[in-house]
N, C-alpha and C positions, 0 to 999 in steps of 0.2 A: 485269406491272409492279409490282403491289402486293406480290407474293411476293418479287420482287427487292429492293424497298425494305425489306421485313421482314428478309430475309437480311442485307442491308447493315447494318441497324440492330443485329441480333444480333451480327454480327461486330465492329461498332464497340464495342458494350457489352462484348464479350469482351475486346477489346484494352484498354479502359479498366479492366476488372476486373483484368486481368493487371498493368497498370501500378500500380493501387492496391495490389494485394497486394505487388508489388515494393517500393513505397514504404514499406509498413508492415512488411515482413519485415526487421528490423534487420540480419541477417547479410548481406543482399544489398547493404548499403551498403559492404562491403569494397571497396577495401583500406584505408579510413580506420581508424585506430586509435582506438577509442572508449573513453571512460571512464565513460559513463553507468551509473547504477544499472540493474539488470535488472528493476525493478518499476514503472517509469514507464509511463504510458499510451502505447500505440503511436501515438496522435495527437499526441504531443509532437514537433514537427518540427525543433526545433533540438537538435543533438547535440554533446556535448563530444568534442573530438578530443584524443587524448593524455591528459594528466594533469589531473584535476580540481584546482582551485586553492583552492576554498573549500568548507567544509561548514557548512550552516545547520542549527541544532538548535532545535526548538520546545520550550521549556522551561517547566515548571510552577513557579510561584512557591511559596515556603515562608514562612509567617508568621514574621516576625522574622529572616529571612535576607536580607541585602541590602535591596533595596526591596520585597521580598515579592511582586513582580508576575510574572505570566507574561511571557515575553520570547522574542524571536528572537535567538539567539546565533550569531555567525559566527566560524569558526575557520579560520586559514590552514593548508592542508594541502599546499602546494606545496613539495616538497623543494628545499632550497637557499635558500629565503626566510629573511630575517632573523627573521621572526616565525613560522616553521614550528612547528606544534603549539601555537600560542597563540591566545587569544581576541583578535580584532582589532576586534570591534564587537558591541554589544548594543543592542536597542531594546525597551523595556518597553511593554506595551499597556494597562497599568492593571488592577489587580485580579487575582483568581485564579478562573478559570472552568473548570479542568480542561483545560488545553492538551493536545492529543493529536496528531492527524495533519495532514499537509500534502500539497499536490499542485500541480504546475506547470500553468499555463495552456498551451494548445496551442502557443503561440509561445515558451514557456519564459521569458518576460520577467517573469511575475508568479507569486508563490507564495501560494496560498490556504491558510490555516491555521485550524483550528476548535477550539472549546472545547466539551467534552461536557456541562458543567453549565449555563452561562448561554446556550449556543447561539449565541454571537457568532462571526462569521467575519471574519478579518483578511486583507487582501490587501496583500502586500508587493511593491514593485518591486525585483527582484534582478537585472534585466537591464541597467539603466543603469550600476550599479556594484556588483558582487557583494561588494565589500569593505565597502560601507556601504548595506545595504538600507534602503528607506524604506517606511513605512506609508502607503499611498495611499488605502485605503478600509476602512471597517468596516461590515459587513453585519449588521444587527440584526433582520431580519424573517424569518429562517429558519423559526422556529416559527409565527409569525403567518401566513405565506404557505402553508406546507406542512402544518402540524399535527404535524410531526415534532419530535423532540427528539434532541440528541446528534449534530451533524454530524461524521461520522467519516471516511469515505474521500472524497478529492477526486480525481476522475478526469476528465481532459480529453477533450472531444470537439471537433470543429472549431467554433470560435467559442462553445463552451459549456463549462460545468463541471458534471459530474454529482456529486452529493453524497449518499452513503448515510447515512441516519439510523440511530440505534440504538434509539430509543424514540419515545414519542408524548406529546402534551400532555394527553390525556384521562385516562390512568391511570398514566403513567410506567412502563408495562410494556414488553414486548419487541416488540409489534406496531408496525411502522414502514414505511418506504418510501424511495424515492429522489426527491430534488428536483433539478431542472435549472435552472441560472441561465445567463444569457449572460455573455460576458466583461466586460460593463460592470457586472455585479453586480446585474442585474435578474432577478427570478423569472420562469421560463418555464412550468414544469409540475411536477406531482407524479405519482408512480407507486407505488402500494401494493404491498407484498410480498404474495404470495398466501397466503390462509388457507383451509384446508379446501376446496380446489377439487378435486373428484374427477376432473375431466377431465384434470388434469395431475399427479395423484398426491398431492394434499393441499396441504401448506404450513402452516407454523406462524407466519408473519408476521414472523419475526425477520430482521435484516439485520446486515451487518458490512463485508465487503470486496467489491470489484468487480474482475473480470478480463475483458478483452475480446479475442476472436479476430476481427479485422476480416475476414480472408479467408473466414471461415465465417458472418459476420454473427451471431456468438454472444456472449452475455455470461453470465458466471457470477457469482452472488452467494452469500455465505456468511452465517453467523448467529452471534449472540453472546447478549446479554442487555440488559434495559432499565435505565433510569436508577435505579430503586429498588435494583437489585443492584449496578451498577457504581459507585455512589456510597456503598455500604455498606462498612464496615470488613471486611477480608478474614476476620479471625478470627470475627467475628460472622456473616458470610455462610456460612462453612463449617459453623458450628454450627447453622444454620437449615435444617432438612431441606426445608421448603417452598420456601424461596428457591432452594435448589440444584436444584429441579425447573424453575426458570424460566430455562433456557438453551436456545438454539436447537439443533436436531438435523437441520438440512436445508441443502442447497444448491439453488439454483434456476438452471435454464438458460433464458435469454431470447432471443427474436428481437430483436436490437438495434435494427434499423431501425424496427420496429413498437412497440418497448418493451412487448412482451407476454411474460409467462412461458409457457414451453412444457412444462417438465418439472420436477418436484420430486424430488430425490434424498434418500434417507434417509442421513444422515451423522451418527451419534450423537456427542455430546460437544463441541459448540461448535466447528465448523470455522471457522478464522480466515482467515489470509492466503491468497490464491489466486495461483498463478503458472502461467501458460501457458508451455510450453516455447518458447524463442525460436529453436530450431534450425530452419532452413529445411526444410520437409517434415514436421516433427513436427505432431501434431494432438492434443495432450493437455494436461491441467492437473493440478496437484497442490496439496493443502492439508494442514494438520496440525490435528488436533483437540486442543484445550486440555485437556479433562477426561478423555479416554480415551487420550491419548498415542499416536495413530496417524497414519500418513501415508495419505491417500486419493488415489486416482488417478481422474480423470474422463476417460473415453476411449470411443470407439466399439467395440462388440463386432463379432464376425464378421458379424453381420447388419446392421451399420451403425447400430445403436441406441446412443445414449449411455447409459453406465452409470457409476456411482461404486462403487469397491470399495476395501476396506481392503487395503493392500499391504505395510505395514511397521509395526513397533513402535518407539517412541522411548523409550529408557531403560527403566525399570521402572515400568509404569503403576500398580502398587500403591503406589508412593511419590509419585505425582502430581507428576512433574517439571514439569508445566505448560508444554508447548510454546507459544511465543508467536509471534515473528516468524520468517519463513523467507526465504531468498534463493536463487534458482535461478541457475546459471551460464549464460552467454550461449550455450554450446553445448548446453544442456539435459542435460548429463551429470553434473551434481552439484548438491547442495542443502545449504545451510547452514541449521541449525535451532538456535535459541536456546531453552533451557529455563530459565524464571525461577527456580524454587525451588532447583535445585541449582547455578545459576550456570554452566551449561555451554554451550559452543558445539560442536555436532556437525556432521560432514560425512557426507553420504550419497552413495554412488555410484549415479547414476541411469542408467547405461549400459543397463540393462534396467528401465524404469520400472514394469514389472509386479512387480519384486522388488528394491526399493532395499536397499542394504546399507550399514550404518554402517562407515566406514573410519577415522574419526578423531574424537577429542573432546579438549576442553581446558577447564578451569575458567577463565573469563575475568572472573569477578566474583563477589561475594557474592550478587548478583541481577543478571540480565541480561534485556533485553527486545529492543530493535530490533537488527537486523543488516543492514548494507548493504555490498555488495561492488561493486568497480569492474568495468566491462565486460570488461577483460582478466583479471579474476580474481586480480590480484596484490595487491590491497588490500582489507581487510575492516575495517569500523568497527562498534563495539559501543556501545550505550548501556544505561543501567541501569533507568530508571523504567518501571513498568507503568501504574499509576494511583495517585493520591495516597493513597487509602485502602487500596490493595492492596500498596504497597511494604512491605518488611520494617521492623522496628523496631530502634531502638538502633544498635549498631555495624554491624549487617547492612544498614542503610539507606544503602548506598553509592550515591553519585550521581556518575557519571563518564561520560566518553567515553574509549574506548580504541581506538587505531588499530593494526592489525597488517599485516604483510606475509605473504603466503602463497606458499610455494615448491612447493606440491603435496604437501608432507610434513608441514609444521608451521606453526602460526601463531607469528610472532615479533613481539613488541610494538615498535611504532615510537615511540609517545608516548602520554601520558595527560593528560587535562584533568580535574581534580577540581572538579566544579561546586559542591560544598558548601564546599570550602576557599575558592573564589573568590566565594562568596556569590551564586551565580547561580540555584540552585534544582535541580529534578529534570530530568535530561537525558532527553528522550524521542525524538521522531521526527527523522530526518535527511534532508537533500537536498543533492546536489552542485551546484556551479556552477563557472564558469570565468571568469576575468578576461581582458581583452585579446582576441586573435583566436582564442580556443580553442573557438569554437562554429561548427559548420557549419549552414547553414539552407537548407531547400528554398525554391523560389520562393514569394513571398507569395500566399496564397489558393489554392495548388494543391490542397490537401486539400479545401477547400470546393467548388471548381469540379468536381473529379473526382467527389465524392460526389453533387453536384447532377445531373451528367450521367448517372451510374449510376442515379439515382432515376427518370430519364426513360426 
């Protein structure tokens, strides 16, 4: 009887696991035509159908330009709209604290946005009316609660927000960790990045991005640098040999459920954004290293052991093109890579992820940073700002959003928004949203319920 009960329980768990994997494998949601970005957390349960209608851009203020404040800028990107390609709303949050990255809550109704200097986090309601986001909460206890500095990546979990820090309050160096908040903005827990742990291969304590593979209960984190470096003028930083040694050279694989690091990979040169392949059946992730201009693949070897290996070169590393943001296609067969210094957007064929091949490049600005593409791969958006003290000087300090169409052969510009001319500031991170009935949503609480059952 007991054996029968256990078999039934295992079978039930297997069915729930299969359902959970199906829920989080985005391609399994076909035949819906989706427009979501391909970098969102898999726990974001509301999905854009068809065409995104608005683009929200987290923007750094510039002293003497407009109100000089960091702000959330909303642009109409719905073709045929009377205001297509125009700014339709902006909301200033006061002051300049190095506005950087954003992330949706699991229900996609709220957008969390952080500042790397003063460590403030702003929560915007974008679900009620994407045309007019509202600031509904400011969180000021990130450092006091966690001990970390520089809230960078915002990655949704069911009912939670995972926030990767870049630095720490003790010495403003690169040793940091992950803070978890609930959706109400209350601190839940902190999780330090591993440092010199021989049981898992070491660790340098640095952090940057987060990428989760729910089907395997795996999380990957990457590494960058601390407050002392990222707030320094780039010219001064490059000339400081000691400062240039203070960049992360690792990625870490975690047991997601336990929030325990399992293995440290050596990935020299500051690996930044992490993208798991979204193609059903694929089981690998890719990143780009900013200082060494390489693409690195994280994948299991023939013995089933996870490994990280250098699989391609981006441009000429001797010229330090500085790869920054990357965007993987929904079918896992292509990758956009932006390189800040030469202002280029490159496309790599990932048909064989073991040997990516560059097949296209275009100069898309005097400096380029973030790149976001639509799920159908037909639209690509580029912004210009990296960090306030790292952006170029003079005429090269271009601050723009540029939108492109992609036909598989070339990027063709659809429109441009000049943030400096409009006195808005420095255009940085982007997120899509949709007005009206453009969002599909799973049943309320389904993610939490299924995860709770699986945990039992």
